[in-house]
N, C-alpha and C positions, 0 to 999 in steps of 0.2 A: 682612400689613399690620397696623399698630396704629393705632387711632383714638381720639380723644376725642369721643365722641358726646354732644352737648348737648341734643338733642331726639329722644328715642326714637320718638315718634309719627311725626315727619317722616322719620326714618331708616328706619322700617318701610315707609313709603310709597315711599321710594327703592328699597329692596330689592325690593319687589313690582314696581315699574315698570321696573327695570333687568333683571330676570330674563329676559324674552324676548330682549333684545339679547345678554346673556351667553350664552344657549343658542344663539342664531343663529351666534355665532362659535366655538362648540365649548367654551365655558368652563363651569366648574361650581365650586361651593363644595366644598372638601374638608374644611375645619374652620371652625368659627365659635364664638367664646367671648365671653361677657361676663365681664369681669375685676373681681373684688371687691377685690383687693389686689395691688400690684406689689412684689415683694421686691427686685428689682434691675432697673435699666434703664440703658442707655448714653446715653440722651437725657433731658434734664430735662422734656420735655413729658409730661404725664400721659396714660395710656392706659387706656381702660375697655372696649375691644372689640378682639379679635384674630381675624383670619380668614386663610385660605389659599384662593386661587382658582387652579385649574389650567386651562391651555389646551393644546391639542395641540402648539402650537409658538409661537415668538415672533411670527410673522406674524399668527396668529389673535389673540394678545393685543394687538398693535398695531392691528389692524383694529377690535377692540372699542373700544379707547380713543379711536379716531378716528371712530367711527360718529356721524354728525351727529344721529341720533335719540337715541342714548345720551347724547350731550353735552347735549341739551335736558333730559333726565331728571336728569342730574347737576347742571345749573344750578338746576333747580327744587326739587330735594329734598335732594341731598347737601350742597351748599354751605351752606344755612342750618342743617343739622342736625349737621354735623361741624366742630368747632373746629380740630382738628389731625389730620394723618395722618403716620405714621412708617413708612417702609419698613423692614421687619425683615429682608427677604432676597428675592433674586430668583434663581431657578434655571433653567437652560436645559438642554436635552438634545440 
């Protein structure tokens, strides 16, 4: 995923608050970058954060994204701190 984070403090709160739900569903961060400069992008939306999250399977990913407690965290912290999100890729196994 590529994000345009507009409030680093609140985004940090989101990351801390969502971690237990991510772990509950078998997910983990594989990579996480703050981007200083974008040299090429297929989308006009600016990106200043890139990360990769891994799940054991699609069902675990879907369960995480539908978890009612995670959705409360997303509403409270993610939505006000992220202006845009760009899906860079989705891989299945």
